[in-house]
C-alpha positions in Angstrom: 8.8 -3.2 -0.7 5.1 -1.3 0.8 5.9 1.3 3.7 4.3 1.2 6.7 3.1 3.9 9.3 2.5 3.3 12.9 0.8 5.7 15.0 1.5 4.9 18.9 -0.7 6.1 21.7 0.7 4.3 25.0 1.8 7.1 27.7 1.0 4.4 30.5 4.0 2.3 32.1 3.5 -1.3 31.5 1.8 -0.8 28.9 -0.1 -3.0 26.8 -0.6 -1.1 23.5 3.2 -0.8 23.9 3.8 -4.3 23.8 1.7 -5.1 20.7 3.4 -2.3 19.0 6.7 -4.0 20.0 5.1 -7.6 18.7 3.7 -6.0 15.4 7.4 -4.4 15.0 8.9 -7.5 15.3 6.3 -9.2 13.0 6.7 -7.0 10.1 11.1 -6.1 10.5 12.5 -7.1 6.4 8.5 -6.9 5.5 7.7 -3.2 5.0 9.4 -0.1 6.0 8.1 1.5 8.9 7.9 5.0 10.2 6.8 5.2 13.7 4.6 8.3 15.2 4.3 8.4 18.8 1.8 10.5 19.7 3.2 10.6 23.7 5.8 12.6 22.4 4.8 14.3 19.4 1.0 14.9 19.6 -1.0 16.6 16.8 -2.2 20.2 17.4 -5.9 20.5 18.1 -8.3 22.2 15.7 -8.4 25.6 17.5 -9.4 28.8 15.9 -6.6 29.5 14.0 -5.4 26.9 12.6 -9.2 25.2 12.1 -10.3 28.6 9.7 -6.9 28.0 7.8 -8.0 24.7 6.7 -11.4 24.6 6.4 -11.9 28.0 5.0 -8.7 28.5 3.2 -9.5 26.2 0.2 -6.1 25.5 -1.5 -4.8 29.1 -0.4 -1.5 30.3 -0.8 -0.3 30.3 2.5 1.8 32.4 3.7 4.5 31.6 5.9 3.4 32.1 9.0 0.2 30.5 8.4 2.5 27.4 6.9 4.7 27.5 10.2 1.3 27.2 12.0 0.0 24.2 9.6 3.3 22.6 9.8 2.1 19.6 12.2 -1.1 19.4 10.5 1.2 19.4 6.8 3.4 16.9 8.5 0.6 14.3 9.9 -1.2 14.1 6.5 1.6 13.8 4.5 2.8 10.7 6.4 -0.7 8.9 5.6 -0.3 9.8 1.9 3.3 8.4 2.2 2.2 5.4 3.6 0.6 1.5 2.0 -0.6 0.9 5.3 -1.5 2.4 8.9 -0.9 0.5 12.2 -3.1 2.5 14.8 -2.1 1.6 18.5 -3.9 2.9 21.4 -5.7 2.0 24.7 -9.8 2.5 24.9 -10.0 5.3 27.5 -13.7 5.8 28.8 -15.5 3.1 26.1 -13.7 6.0 23.9 -10.8 7.0 21.9 -7.8 8.8 23.9 -8.2 12.7 22.9 -4.5 12.8 21.7 -5.3 9.9 19.1 -9.0 11.6 18.7 -7.1 14.9 17.5 -4.8 12.8 15.2 -7.9 11.7 13.0 -9.2 15.3 13.0 -5.7 16.0 11.5 -5.9 13.4 8.7 -9.0 14.0 7.5 -9.0 16.6 5.7 -10.8 17.7 2.2 -8.7 17.4 -1.0 -5.8 15.6 0.3 -7.6 12.5 1.9 -10.8 13.3 0.8 -12.8 15.0 -2.2 -16.7 16.2 -2.7 -17.3 15.1 -6.8 -20.2 16.7 -8.0 -22.5 14.4 -8.6 -21.2 11.7 -7.2 -20.6 13.2 -3.8 -17.6 12.2 -0.9 -14.9 10.0 -1.6 -12.0 8.7 0.1 -8.5 9.8 -1.8 -6.8 6.9 0.6 -7.9 4.1 -1.8 -5.5 0.7 -2.2 -4.3 1.5 1.9 -5.1 -0.6 4.9 -5.5 0.1 8.6 -4.7 -2.1 11.2 -6.4 -1.2 14.8 -4.3 -2.4 17.8 -7.2 -1.8 20.4 -6.5 -2.5 23.8 -9.3 -2.4 25.9 -9.6 -2.8 30.1 -12.9 -5.5 29.2 -14.6 -7.5 26.4 -16.8 -5.1 24.8 -18.1 -7.8 22.7 -20.9 -8.4 25.2 -24.6 -7.3 24.3 -25.4 -4.4 26.0 -21.6 -3.0 26.1 -20.9 -0.4 24.6 -17.5 1.2 22.8 -17.1 4.4 20.3 -13.7 3.6 19.8 -13.8 1.1 16.8 -16.6 2.6 14.9 -15.4 6.0 15.1 -12.1 4.5 13.9 -13.9 2.4 11.1 -16.2 5.7 10.2 -13.5 7.5 9.7 -11.0 5.5 7.3 -13.8 4.9 5.9 -14.4 7.9 4.7 -10.8 8.8 3.2 -10.9 5.2 1.5 -8.6 3.6 3.8 -9.9 -0.4 4.0 -9.9 -1.2 7.7 -9.5 -4.1 10.3 -9.4 -4.4 13.9 -7.7 -6.1 16.6 -9.0 -5.8 20.0 -7.5 -7.0 22.9 -8.0 -7.1 26.1 -5.1 -7.4 28.3 -4.9 -10.6 29.0 -4.3 -11.9 26.2 -1.6 -9.8 24.6 -0.9 -11.6 21.1 -0.7 -10.8 17.8 -1.3 -14.5 16.9 -4.1 -14.2 15.4 -3.0 -11.2 12.7 -0.2 -13.6 11.5 -2.5 -15.8 10.8 -5.5 -14.0 9.6 -4.2 -10.4 7.7 -0.2 -10.7 7.1 -0.3 -11.9 3.5 -3.1 -8.8 2.8 -0.8 -6.2 4.6 2.4 -6.6 3.9 
């Protein structure tokens, strides 16, 4: 049975994002093994001086126990992605983009020599091939009209592409919170 990581950020009471996540879980019951990550109760660490320098400039060092403890949140989030066959990312759009907590999760999982690598003569290569991502994006309006820019979708797509994850998204204005489109279009691909 395939494994699905659900990454949810839905802090608001009466959240449409929570409704979508619950509907996805109902659709996925008995079709996939689910790991649920609630970013509101288990937020990722921000990349700050101490952990950023360990990650970016440490290469593949032998970390001290103190460094391992400092990076444990980062390692756990990355491992969850590596262990999953499919990823469901569900969150609202804030101010035309990702909520800061969701961006911090993205920053935590895009890791050199774990989820991507630089290959001499080829360039950058995603190491998360054969994984798919479904993005359940809830917005307060329809951004498909010309002149309406949002930066959530391209940011997520670019990062997932970079690490090798196949991406498809369902953008849902709150007046039509249903996953019937997913069930008809992606069910066989995702499960």
